[in-house]
C-alpha positions as CSV (number, residue, x, y, z in Angstrom):
1,X,87.2,81.8,-19.8
2,X,86.2,85.4,-19.3
3,X,84.7,86.2,-15.9
4,X,81.1,87.0,-15.6
5,X,80.4,90.8,-15.8
6,X,78.8,92.4,-12.8
7,X,75.2,93.3,-13.4
8,X,74.2,96.9,-13.4
9,X,73.1,98.1,-10.0
10,X,69.9,99.5,-11.7
11,X,69.0,95.9,-12.8
12,X,69.4,94.6,-9.2
13,X,67.4,97.6,-7.9
14,X,64.7,96.9,-10.5
15,X,64.1,93.4,-9.1
16,X,63.2,94.9,-5.8
17,X,60.3,96.8,-7.3
18,X,58.6,93.6,-8.4
19,X,55.9,92.0,-6.3
20,X,56.5,88.5,-7.4
21,X,59.6,86.4,-6.4
22,X,62.5,87.0,-8.8
23,X,66.2,86.1,-9.0
24,X,69.0,87.1,-11.3
25,X,71.4,84.4,-12.6
26,X,74.4,84.4,-14.7
27,X,75.3,82.0,-17.6
28,X,76.9,79.6,-15.1
29,X,73.6,79.2,-13.2
30,X,74.8,81.2,-10.2
31,X,72.3,83.3,-8.4
32,X,73.5,87.0,-8.4
33,X,70.6,88.6,-6.7
34,X,67.2,87.8,-5.2
35,X,64.5,90.3,-4.4
36,X,62.6,90.6,-1.2
37,X,59.6,88.8,-2.5
38,X,61.7,85.8,-3.2
39,X,63.3,86.0,0.2
40,X,59.8,86.0,1.9
41,X,58.5,83.1,-0.2
42,X,61.5,80.9,-0.7
43,X,64.2,82.2,1.6
44,X,65.8,80.2,4.4
45,X,68.5,81.0,7.0
46,X,71.2,80.4,4.3
47,X,71.7,83.0,1.6
48,X,71.2,82.0,-2.0
49,X,73.7,84.5,-3.5
50,X,76.6,82.7,-5.2
51,X,74.9,79.3,-5.2
52,X,73.6,77.6,-8.3
53,X,69.8,77.8,-9.0
54,X,69.7,74.0,-9.5
55,X,71.3,73.4,-6.1
56,X,69.0,75.9,-4.3
57,X,65.7,74.8,-5.9
58,X,66.2,71.2,-6.6
59,X,69.1,70.0,-4.3
60,X,70.8,68.8,-7.5
61,X,74.6,68.7,-8.1
62,X,74.1,69.2,-11.8
63,X,71.9,71.5,-14.0
64,X,68.3,70.4,-14.4
65,X,68.7,69.2,-18.0
66,X,71.5,66.8,-16.8
67,X,69.2,65.4,-14.1
68,X,66.4,64.5,-16.4
69,X,64.3,67.7,-16.3
70,X,63.8,70.7,-18.6
71,X,66.1,73.6,-17.8
72,X,64.8,77.0,-18.8
73,X,68.2,78.5,-18.7
74,X,69.7,76.0,-21.1
75,X,66.7,76.4,-23.3
76,X,67.0,80.1,-23.3
77,X,70.7,80.0,-24.2
78,X,69.7,77.9,-27.3
79,X,66.7,79.9,-28.3
80,X,67.7,83.4,-27.2
81,X,64.2,83.9,-26.1
82,X,62.0,83.8,-23.0
83,X,61.3,80.3,-21.7
84,X,58.6,78.9,-19.4
85,X,58.5,75.6,-17.5
86,X,56.8,74.1,-14.5
87,X,59.2,72.8,-11.9
88,X,59.0,71.0,-8.6
89,X,61.0,73.1,-6.0
90,X,62.1,72.5,-2.5
91,X,60.6,75.4,-0.4
92,X,60.4,76.1,3.3
93,X,56.9,74.6,3.1
94,X,58.0,71.4,1.4
95,X,58.0,70.5,-2.2
96,X,55.8,72.8,-4.4
97,X,55.2,73.2,-8.1
98,X,56.4,76.5,-9.3
99,X,55.7,78.3,-12.6
100,X,59.1,79.5,-13.9
101,X,59.4,82.3,-16.4
102,X,63.0,83.0,-17.4
103,X,64.0,86.0,-19.6
104,X,67.5,86.6,-21.0
105,X,69.2,90.0,-20.5
106,X,71.7,91.1,-23.1
107,X,74.8,93.2,-22.6
108,X,76.0,96.1,-24.8
109,X,77.3,93.7,-27.4
110,X,73.9,91.9,-27.6
111,X,75.3,88.8,-25.9
112,X,73.1,87.1,-23.3
113,X,74.8,87.9,-20.0
114,X,72.2,87.3,-17.3
115,X,68.7,85.8,-16.8
116,X,65.9,87.1,-14.8
117,X,63.8,84.3,-13.4
118,X,60.2,84.9,-12.1
119,X,58.7,82.3,-9.8
120,X,55.0,81.8,-9.1
121,X,53.9,79.0,-6.9
122,X,51.0,77.0,-8.4
123,X,48.0,76.8,-6.1
124,X,46.5,73.4,-5.2
125,X,49.4,71.5,-6.8
126,X,52.3,70.0,-4.8
127,X,54.7,67.1,-4.9
128,X,52.9,66.1,-1.7
129,X,49.8,68.0,-0.5
130,X,48.6,67.7,3.1
131,X,44.9,68.3,2.5
132,X,43.7,69.2,-0.9
133,X,44.8,69.5,-4.5
134,X,46.4,67.3,-7.0
135,X,49.4,65.2,-6.0
136,X,52.1,63.7,-8.1
137,X,55.6,63.8,-9.6
138,X,55.5,61.3,-12.4
139,X,56.4,62.7,-15.9
140,X,52.9,62.3,-17.3
141,X,51.5,64.1,-14.3
142,X,54.0,66.9,-14.6
143,X,53.2,67.2,-18.3
144,X,49.5,67.6,-17.5
145,X,50.2,70.1,-14.8
146,X,52.4,72.1,-17.2
147,X,49.4,72.4,-19.5
148,X,47.2,73.5,-16.6
149,X,49.7,76.2,-15.6
150,X,49.7,77.5,-19.2
151,X,45.9,77.7,-19.7
152,X,44.7,78.6,-16.2
153,X,45.4,82.4,-16.5
154,X,43.4,82.7,-19.7
155,X,39.7,82.4,-20.3
156,X,40.0,79.6,-22.9
157,X,37.6,76.6,-22.7
158,X,39.3,73.5,-21.4
159,X,38.3,69.9,-22.1
160,X,39.7,67.4,-19.6
161,X,39.7,63.9,-20.9
162,X,40.5,60.8,-19.0
163,X,39.2,57.6,-17.4
164,X,36.7,57.7,-14.5
165,X,38.3,58.2,-11.2
166,X,41.4,60.0,-12.4
167,X,40.4,63.2,-10.7
168,X,39.2,65.4,-13.5
169,X,37.2,67.6,-11.1
170,X,40.2,68.1,-8.9
171,X,42.2,69.3,-12.0
172,X,39.3,71.6,-12.9
173,X,39.5,73.1,-9.4
174,X,43.2,73.7,-9.9
175,X,42.6,75.5,-13.2
176,X,40.0,77.6,-11.4
177,X,42.3,78.3,-8.4
178,X,45.2,79.4,-10.8
179,X,43.1,81.6,-12.9
180,X,42.1,85.3,-12.6
181,X,38.7,84.1,-11.5
182,X,39.9,82.3,-8.4
183,X,38.0,84.5,-6.0
184,X,34.7,84.0,-7.8
185,X,32.5,80.8,-7.6
186,X,33.4,77.4,-8.9
187,X,30.1,75.6,-9.9
188,X,30.2,71.9,-10.9
189,X,27.4,70.3,-12.9
190,X,27.1,66.5,-13.2
191,X,25.6,66.2,-16.7
192,X,25.1,62.4,-16.3
193,X,22.8,63.0,-13.3
194,X,20.4,65.4,-15.0
195,X,17.5,64.2,-17.1
196,X,16.9,66.0,-20.3
197,X,13.6,67.5,-18.9
198,X,15.5,69.3,-16.1
199,X,18.8,70.0,-17.8
200,X,17.7,73.3,-19.5
201,X,16.1,74.8,-16.4
202,X,19.0,73.8,-14.1
203,X,21.6,75.2,-16.4
204,X,19.7,78.4,-17.6
205,X,17.2,78.8,-14.8
206,X,13.5,79.3,-15.3
207,X,10.7,81.9,-14.7
208,X,7.7,81.3,-12.6
209,X,5.0,79.3,-14.4
210,X,7.4,78.2,-17.2
211,X,6.4,74.6,-16.6
212,X,4.3,72.5,-14.2
213,X,6.0,72.8,-10.8
214,X,7.8,76.1,-11.5
215,X,6.2,78.0,-8.6
216,X,8.9,80.6,-8.5
217,X,11.7,82.2,-10.5
218,X,14.9,80.3,-10.2
219,X,18.4,81.4,-11.4
220,X,20.4,78.7,-13.2
221,X,23.8,77.4,-12.6
222,X,25.2,79.7,-15.2
223,X,24.1,82.7,-13.0
224,X,25.4,81.0,-9.9
225,X,28.9,80.7,-11.6
226,X,28.9,84.3,-12.8
227,X,32.4,85.7,-12.8
228,X,33.8,82.3,-12.0
229,X,34.2,78.9,-13.6
230,X,31.4,76.5,-14.7
231,X,32.5,72.9,-14.7
232,X,30.5,70.5,-16.9
233,X,31.4,67.0,-15.8
234,X,30.6,64.1,-18.1
235,X,29.8,66.5,-20.9
236,X,29.4,63.5,-23.3
237,X,26.1,62.8,-21.6
238,X,24.5,66.1,-22.5
239,X,21.3,65.4,-24.6
240,X,21.6,66.4,-28.3
241,X,18.8,68.9,-27.9
242,X,20.6,70.7,-25.2
243,X,23.9,70.6,-27.1
244,X,22.5,73.2,-29.5
245,X,21.6,75.6,-26.7
246,X,25.0,75.1,-25.0
247,X,26.7,75.8,-28.4
248,X,24.6,79.0,-28.7
249,X,25.8,80.1,-25.2
250,X,29.4,79.5,-26.1
251,X,29.2,81.3,-29.5
252,X,27.2,84.3,-28.4
253,X,27.8,84.5,-24.6
254,X,24.0,84.9,-24.1
255,X,21.1,82.7,-23.0
256,X,17.5,82.9,-21.9
257,X,15.8,81.5,-18.8
258,X,13.1,78.9,-19.6
259,X,9.9,80.8,-20.0
260,X,11.6,84.1,-20.6
261,X,12.2,86.3,-23.6
262,X,14.9,88.3,-21.9
263,X,18.4,87.8,-23.3
264,X,20.9,87.5,-20.6
265,X,24.7,87.9,-20.7
266,X,26.9,85.2,-19.3
267,X,30.3,85.8,-17.6
268,X,31.7,82.3,-17.1
269,X,34.9,80.4,-17.9
270,X,33.9,76.9,-19.1
271,X,35.8,73.7,-18.2
272,X,34.3,70.4,-19.2
273,X,35.3,66.8,-18.7
274,X,34.5,63.4,-20.1
275,X,35.6,59.8,-20.1
276,X,33.7,59.1,-23.2
277,X,35.3,59.0,-26.8
278,X,33.7,62.2,-28.2
279,X,35.3,61.8,-31.7
280,X,33.6,58.3,-31.9
281,X,30.3,59.7,-30.7
282,X,30.5,62.5,-33.3
283,X,30.9,59.8,-36.1
284,X,27.9,57.9,-34.6
285,X,25.8,61.1,-34.4
286,X,25.7,61.2,-30.6
287,X,27.7,64.5,-30.2
288,X,27.8,67.6,-32.2
289,X,31.0,68.3,-34.0
290,X,30.7,72.1,-33.7
291,X,30.2,71.9,-30.0
292,X,33.2,69.6,-29.7
293,X,35.5,72.2,-31.3
294,X,34.0,74.9,-29.0
295,X,34.7,72.8,-25.9
296,X,38.1,71.5,-27.1
297,X,39.9,74.8,-27.4
298,X,42.6,73.5,-25.0
299,X,42.5,69.7,-24.5
300,X,44.2,68.2,-21.4
301,X,44.5,64.4,-20.8
302,X,44.4,63.4,-17.2
303,X,46.7,60.3,-16.9
304,X,45.4,57.0,-15.5
305,X,47.0,55.9,-12.2
306,X,48.5,52.8,-13.9
307,X,50.5,55.3,-16.1
308,X,52.0,57.0,-13.0
309,X,52.8,54.1,-10.5
310,X,55.7,56.1,-9.0
311,X,53.1,58.5,-7.6
312,X,51.3,55.8,-5.6
313,X,53.4,56.3,-2.4
314,X,52.7,60.0,-2.5
315,X,49.0,59.4,-3.1
316,X,48.8,56.8,-0.3
317,X,50.3,59.2,2.2
318,X,47.9,62.0,1.2
319,X,44.8,59.8,1.0
320,X,45.5,58.1,4.4
321,X,45.6,61.5,6.0
322,X,42.1,62.1,4.5
323,X,40.4,58.8,5.2
324,X,41.9,58.3,8.7
325,X,43.0,61.8,9.8
326,X,43.2,60.8,13.5
327,X,45.6,57.9,13.0
328,X,49.2,57.6,11.8
329,X,48.8,54.8,9.4
330,X,51.6,53.4,7.4
331,X,52.0,50.5,4.9
332,X,54.2,47.5,5.1
333,X,56.7,46.9,2.2
334,X,54.6,44.0,1.0
335,X,51.4,46.1,1.1
336,X,53.0,48.9,-0.8
337,X,54.3,46.5,-3.4
338,X,50.8,45.2,-3.9
339,X,49.4,48.6,-4.5
340,X,52.2,49.5,-7.0
341,X,51.7,46.3,-8.9
342,X,47.9,46.6,-9.1
343,X,46.5,48.3,-12.3
344,X,43.8,50.3,-10.5
345,X,41.0,50.3,-13.2
346,X,39.2,52.8,-11.0
347,X,42.2,55.0,-10.7
348,X,42.7,57.4,-7.7
349,X,39.1,56.9,-6.7
350,X,39.6,53.2,-6.3
351,X,42.9,53.7,-4.5
352,X,41.1,55.9,-1.9
353,X,38.4,53.3,-1.5
354,X,40.9,50.5,-1.0
355,X,42.8,52.6,1.6
356,X,39.6,53.5,3.4
357,X,38.5,49.8,3.6
358,X,42.0,48.7,4.7
359,X,42.0,51.4,7.5
360,X,38.8,50.0,8.8
361,X,40.1,46.4,8.7
362,X,43.3,47.4,10.5
363,X,43.4,47.5,14.3
364,X,47.0,48.6,14.5
365,X,49.0,51.3,12.8
366,X,50.4,49.4,9.8
367,X,48.3,48.3,6.9
368,X,49.2,44.7,5.7
369,X,48.3,42.7,2.6
370,X,45.6,40.9,4.6
371,X,43.7,44.2,5.0
372,X,43.3,44.6,1.2
373,X,40.4,43.2,-0.8
374,X,40.7,40.1,-2.9
375,X,41.1,41.8,-6.3
376,X,44.2,43.7,-5.0
377,X,45.7,40.6,-3.6
378,X,45.1,38.8,-6.9
379,X,46.9,41.6,-8.7
380,X,43.9,42.6,-10.8
381,X,43.5,39.1,-12.3
382,X,40.1,37.5,-12.1
383,X,39.9,35.0,-9.2
384,X,40.7,31.4,-10.1
385,X,37.6,29.3,-10.9
386,X,36.6,27.0,-8.0
387,X,36.7,23.4,-9.3
388,X,33.9,21.5,-7.6
389,X,32.3,18.2,-8.6
390,X,29.0,19.0,-10.3
391,X,26.3,16.6,-9.3
392,X,24.7,14.7,-12.2
393,X,21.5,16.2,-13.5
394,X,18.4,14.6,-11.8
395,X,16.5,11.9,-13.8
396,X,13.2,13.7,-14.1
397,X,11.4,10.7,-15.6
398,X,12.4,8.6,-12.6
399,X,11.2,11.2,-10.2
400,X,7.9,11.5,-12.1
401,X,7.4,7.7,-12.1
402,X,8.1,7.5,-8.3
403,X,5.5,10.2,-7.6
404,X,3.0,8.3,-9.8
405,X,3.5,5.0,-8.0
406,X,3.1,6.8,-4.6
407,X,-0.1,8.3,-5.8
408,X,-1.5,5.0,-7.0
409,X,-0.6,3.1,-3.8
410,X,-2.1,5.8,-1.6
411,X,-5.4,6.1,-3.6
412,X,-8.5,4.4,-2.2
413,X,-11.1,5.5,-4.8
414,X,-12.0,4.6,-8.4
415,X,-9.6,4.8,-11.3
416,X,-11.6,7.7,-12.8
417,X,-11.0,9.8,-9.6
418,X,-7.3,8.8,-9.7
419,X,-7.0,10.0,-13.3
420,X,-8.7,13.3,-12.4
421,X,-6.4,13.7,-9.4
422,X,-3.3,13.1,-11.5
423,X,-4.6,15.5,-14.3
424,X,-4.5,12.8,-17.0
425,X,-7.0,10.8,-19.0
426,X,-8.3,7.4,-17.9
427,X,-6.7,5.9,-21.1
428,X,-3.3,7.4,-20.2
429,X,-3.8,6.2,-16.6
430,X,-4.3,2.6,-17.8
431,X,-1.4,2.7,-20.1
432,X,0.9,3.9,-17.3
433,X,-0.5,1.2,-14.9
434,X,0.4,-1.4,-17.6
435,X,3.9,-0.1,-18.0
436,X,4.4,-0.3,-14.2
437,X,2.8,-3.8,-14.1
438,X,0.0,-2.5,-11.8
439,X,-3.1,-3.2,-13.8
C-alpha cells in the first residue's frame, strides 16, 4: 500500500487562519494537523497528531461506521463530496454534541488524499447537561438533534410535533440558541391559554381605544420577538379566525396592531409546536391547510420518552440536579429498573414530577421503589380492582312499611289527621291499615 503523501504546508497553514476548530485527516483516519482553535476547544495535554479521529473524539478502537454510527469520512470516500453529521464527542468539558462538516481535498491526480473536518459544538445539547438544554443519546434523539442542527442556522419555519411533555419548548430554545438570532429575544406564546378575544391583541398589539379596556398602546408579542424567535406552542389551538391573520403575517411579513391602519414589518423566525394531529384537523375543517404548509416548512418529531428508554439514566441524573440541587441523590438498581420499565405517558415532564415527589418522600440519599407513586410501581398498568362484598340493596318497601307502623303506633289523634300527616288519602290509609291488620 502506498504511503500517505504529506499535505502541502500551505494547507496546514490555511487551517490556522480559520476561527472555528478544524483538523486535517488522511484516508486512514489519522489526524495530520489541528489548528489553534481546535486546541483551545478540544485539546488536552496529549497531542492528537498521528492518532485516529475516532479514537480522539469517541474513544473507539474502530471507525465510527463500524461502531454503529455514521462516519462522515467513510461517506465522503463513497460520495466524493462534502458530508455533514452530528456526533457526540468526548471533550475536556464532558460529552458534547458537535456539528461535523467534512470536506475532501484532492491531490494533483484528482484523487481524494485528505479531509478537512470543521467542528462546531452545538449549544444547549449534550450527552449529559448539568443545568439546561436537551439531554439524550438514543438514536431517535440523535436523529431529532441532527435535524435541529441542520435547520437552526436558517430562517425556515419549524413545526415541532410530539406528545405533551416531550420537551418541545426546550427543543425550540435549542433551535434559537443555535441560530443566527441567538442574541435576540426568544418569545414563547401558549396558544391554548389565550381566548380568541385576546389572541389578536396579544400577538399583534393594539392601539389606545381599540376596544373596551385598551387604555394605552401596547406592542404585541411579534414586536417583543423582533430580530429573534417567536415560539407558538400548541398551534393547533389557534382559532380559525386568527389562523387567517397568522397566515397573512407569514406570507407578507407584515401585520397591523388592533385599531391601527399602519402596516408594520415583522422580523421574526417562527417555530411552532403541537401535540394535535393537524392533518386530521384539516380534514375535519378545524385547521387551515394553507397555514399548515406555511408552518410545516421543516417538520421535526420530538420522540416520546418510551421510545428512548436508554436515555432515562441520563435524564434522571440531570433532573435530580434540578429538583434537588442541594442533595446528592442516587437511585437504587431496583428503582432505576422501575423507571426504565415504566411507559411514561407524560414523558419527560412526568419523569421530572416523579423524581421531585420521590425526593420529597426520601429522607436519605438513595431513592428506593417505595418512594415512587403507585402507577410507577404498577408499571403503568391500572391498579387491580379491589374485590369487596357488596351489601345487598336495601328493601325499600320494608323500610317504608316499618316507618308507617311507627307513625301509626305513635299517633294519638284522628285517622284524618294521621292521613294528612302521612301525606296520603284516608282511603289509602285504611287500605294500608287493613294490610297491616291494624284496622
